[in-house]
N, C-alpha and C positions, 0 to 999 in steps of 0.2 A: 391550574394546572400542572399537572406531576411530570419534574424532571426527571427522567430516568439515567443510571449512574452508570458509563461508559463498558462497564465487564456487566451488565444485566441478561439475563438468561429470563426466557420463559416457556411456557408452552404454547400449544401451538393450536392448542383452544383460548387463549389469550389472545396470541397476536391475532388470529379469524375473526374475533372483537373486538379491539382496535385497532388495527391495523392503518389505516389515514393516521390516528394521533403519533398512532408511533413512525411512522415514515417521516411526517412533519419536525419530532424530535430530532429524531438521526438526521436533517438534513440542518437546521438550525445551531445542532449541539455538534458534531463529527462524531457523534459514536455510535457505538455495533450492538447491534443485541443480535446474541442465540436466543436462537426458536430449536427445541425441547420439543423428542416423543417420546413418551417410555423411560424418561433422566439419557436420554444420548441425541446431541446435536445434531440437526438434518440441513437444520438453516441458519444462515447469517448475512443479519444487514447491518449493510456496510455505506455509509455515503459515497455518490458516484464523484463527488467533488473536493476541497478538502475545504474549509473554512476559512482558507487564504483565498481563492476562489482560482487559481489555475487548475486543471485540470492533471492530472494523474498523470495521462502517458502508461510507457512502458520499463519496467527498471531501468532496462540502456541508458535510453534515452533522456531520465531525470538526472543521468552520468554528465550527460553533458555539459559541455565548461567549465570539472571541476579535473581537470588533471592539470597538470604542469609539466610541461618541455624543462629534460635535464640539460639537453646538447642543445646544439648551433641547429638550424634543419640542416646542413653539408656538415654537419658531424656523425660519425657510425658510434650506435654502444658497443659493437661486437673488433673487437684487433684481429688484426690477420692473422694470428694463431689460431682465432676463433675459426676462422674461416677453411684453416687448412686440417683442421682438427675435424670437421666437417667430410672430407672430402676419402 
C-alpha cells in the first residue's frame, strides 16, 4: 500500500482510477491531495475531520475559549475622555 505525501498532486485521470484508495489515505493520514487537469489545480481532497477527531467547525468558533479578559467585568477599557471625544 502506498502512503501519499501531504503535498501530493495527481491528475484527474489518476484520481478517477484510484479515488477510493486516495479517500482512505486522506481519511487515515489527514493529508490533502490536489487534483490537476492540464496542469491547473481544479479540486482539493481534504479530510473533513482532523486526526484528533474533533470536528473543524467555523474559524470564529475555533477561537472560542482562547481569549483573555484584561479588565474586571465591571471595569471599562475606555476612559471618560474617550466618550467625550465621540460626541
